[in-house]
C-alpha positions in Angstrom: 0.1 -0.1 -0.2 2.6 2.5 0.6 4.5 2.0 -2.9 0.9 2.5 -4.3 0.5 6.2 -1.9 4.3 7.0 -3.4 3.3 6.6 -6.9 -0.1 8.6 -6.5 1.7 11.5 -4.9 4.5 11.9 -7.4 3.0 14.0 -10.5 4.5 11.3 -12.7 3.3 8.7 -11.1 -0.1 10.1 -11.2 0.2 10.7 -14.8 1.1 7.0 -16.1 -1.5 5.5 -13.8 -4.1 7.7 -15.5 -2.8 6.8 -19.2 -2.4 3.3 -17.9 -6.1 2.8 -16.5 -7.3 4.9 -19.7 -5.3 2.5 -22.3 -6.7 -0.5 -20.4 -10.3 0.3 -20.4 -9.8 0.9 -24.0 -8.3 -2.3 -24.8 -10.4 -3.9 -22.7 -13.8 -2.5 -24.6 -12.4 -3.1 -27.8 -11.1 -7.0 -27.1 -7.5 -5.9 -27.3 -6.8 -6.8 -23.6 -3.9 -9.3 -24.4 -2.0 -6.6 -25.9 -2.7 -4.3 -23.5 -1.5 -6.7 -20.8 1.7 -7.6 -22.9 2.4 -4.4 -23.0 2.4 -3.7 -19.5 4.3 -6.0 -19.1 7.0 -4.7 -21.3 6.9 -1.4 -19.4 7.3 -3.2 -16.3 10.0 -5.1 -17.7 11.8 -1.7 -18.7 11.1 0.0 -15.2 13.3 -2.7 -13.4 16.2 -2.3 -15.9 16.2 1.6 -15.5 18.6 2.6 -13.1 16.9 4.0 -9.5 
């Protein structure tokens, strides 16, 4: 829960969360949820590889 609060309090985190939810909702409505999940996994992989 602490990590979620940190993301919400950071401006870039808010933007990323908003965009992610919007894209996910659109993908779910259009039936492309599998591609959206693949993209989310790829973004998570890139984020884990980036230096803190």
